[in-house]
C-alpha positions, -999 to 999 in steps of 0.1 A, spaced: 0 0 0 28 24 9 46 15 -23 14 24 -43 11 57 -24 47 66 -32 43 58 -69 12 81 -69 31 109 -53 59 106 -77 35 106 -107 18 137 -94 52 154 -90 61 145 -125 29 160 -139 35 195 -126 9 221 -136 21 245 -163 19 281 -149 25 314 -167 62 319 -160 67 349 -183 45 375 -200 59 401 -223 33 427 -217 -5 433 -217 -25 424 -248 -55 446 -240 -64 471 -213 -89 467 -185 -116 477 -210 -108 448 -232 -93 471 -259 -60 476 -276 -63 512 -287 -43 526 -317 -35 562 -305 -23 590 -327 3 596 -341 6 558 -343 -10 544 -375 -3 507 -376 -31 484 -365 -9 453 -366 24 439 -379 26 411 -404 35 376 -389 22 355 -418 38 321 -422 26 317 -458 42 351 -468 74 343 -449 70 371 -425 80 366 -388 83 387 -357 105 384 -327 110 398 -292 134 390 -264 132 378 -228 156 369 -200 158 339 -177 172 352 -143 205 340 -129 201 309 -107 169 298 -125 159 271 -150 127 274 -170 110 242 -179 89 253 -208 57 234 -217 37 258 -239 38 292 -256 10 318 -260 8 340 -291 -17 368 -297 -30 381 -330 -60 388 -352 -73 383 -387 -94 413 -398 -131 403 -402 -129 371 -382 -159 361 -361 -140 334 -342 -107 317 -338 -90 313 -371 -53 304 -363 -41 269 -373 -4 266 -364 27 285 -353 62 283 -366 85 293 -338 121 292 -325 139 303 -294 174 316 -300 202 323 -276 222 354 -284 217 375 -316 182 373 -331 197 364 -365 229 345 -358 223 331 -323 220 295 -314 186 279 -319 178 260 -286 142 250 -294 119 252 -325 89 237 -342 57 241 -361 30 235 -336 -8 233 -339 -27 260 -321 -57 258 -298 -81 286 -289 -72 304 -257 -101 327 -260 -107 362 -274 -88 387 -254 -105 419 -268 -103 441 -299 -78 462 -317 -95 496 -323 -88 533 -328 -96 562 -305 -126 571 -326 -139 535 -333 -139 520 -298 -169 498 -305 -154 483 -337 -153 445 -336 -135 437 -369 -102 429 -352 -108 405 -324 -75 395 -307 -72 359 -298 -48 339 -276 -33 311 -297 -19 284 -275 10 261 -287 15 230 -266 52 224 -274 75 195 -266 90 203 -232 124 219 -231 145 238 -206 162 272 -207 191 281 -184 198 316 -173 205 340 -201 189 362 -227 168 347 -256 147 357 -286 114 342 -294 108 343 -332 74 333 -346 48 335 -374 12 322 -375 -9 306 -401 -47 313 -403 -77 303 -423 -86 339 -435 -71 360 -462 -62 389 -439 -30 386 -419 -23 370 -394 -15 404 -378 4 410 -346 -7 438 -323 18 456 -301 14 455 -263 -16 476 -253 5 499 -231 22 511 -264 56 511 -246 88 512 -266 110 481 -269 132 461 -292 108 439 -312 120 428 -346 105 416 -379 118 396 -409 102 401 -443 101 373 -468 131 355 -454 152 386 -450 172 392 -417 153 404 -387 154 442 -383 141 465 -356 103 470 -358 90 505 -357 56 520 -358 50 538 -391 31 568 -378 51 575 -346 84 562 -357 88 546 -322 99 510 -314 74 486 -300 70 455 -278 50 425 -287 29 404 -263 36 367 -258 36 343 -230 57 313 -217 42 286 -196 58 259 -175 77 257 -142 107 274 -127 134 255 -108 166 265 -91 197 258 -111 216 227 -101 252 235 -91 280 219 -112 299 190 -95 329 213 -90 306 237 -71 294 209 -49 331 200 -41 338 236 -32 307 238 -10 317 205 7 353 217 12 340 249 27 317 231 50 345 208 62 367 238 68 341 253 90 337 221 110 375 218 114 377 254 127 349 248 152 366 216 164 400 234 169 383 262 188 366 237 212 400 219 217 417 253 224 392 261 251 
C-alpha cells in the first residue's frame, strides 16, 4: 500500500501544472481594448507564415533559475474574423543574436483557442469588432532554458485572407521587437506613424526551478563546510 502511495506521489510530482512563468506585456487594457492612439497608425504587424513574415522579441531567464517550458502563448487577429482562425505557429527560441544566435528549441505547432482577449480599435472607433485579438496556445515538446537572454521568433498561419496580424502591447511602450520580411534578416520593428519602437505580447508557460550547481561547485561547498567544521573543532579543543 505504501509503495502504491509513493508511486502516486511521484507521478503527481512529474505532472506539474504549467503556470505562466513569463508575460511580455499586456494584450489589452482593463476595458478589453488595444487602442491605436495618434500619431501611431499601424493596426498590426505582419506575422504571416505563408508570406514568410516573422516577428521576434526578447526575454531573460534570471540567474540561478531554469525554465522548464511546456507551452507558448501567441496573440493576434485576422481582420473580419468572427471566431478563432489560427491553425499553427512556426517558432524558434534563439540564444544570443536574433539572426545569428544558437537555436535552442523550435517547431511548427498546432494552435488551440485560448479565447478572445479583446479588440484592436482606434480612439474614434472604440466599438469596432473587426479585429478580435485571440490567444493562440501552442503545446510544445517540453524543453529547458538556463539563465540567459533569448529571442522568441514566430509566425502564425490562419484560415482567412487577412493577416495574421500581430498587435503591439496595449500599453504602447517602446521596446526592441523585430520583424523579418520574406526570409530577410530580422530588423528593428518601428511604428510607421510615430516612428517609435514597439514591444509584442507573448507568454511562456511551464515551471521554474533553481539551477543545479555543477559537480565542481558541490566540491567547493563541501570543502568549505569541512573547513568550518574543522575550525569549530579546533576552537573547542583550544578552550
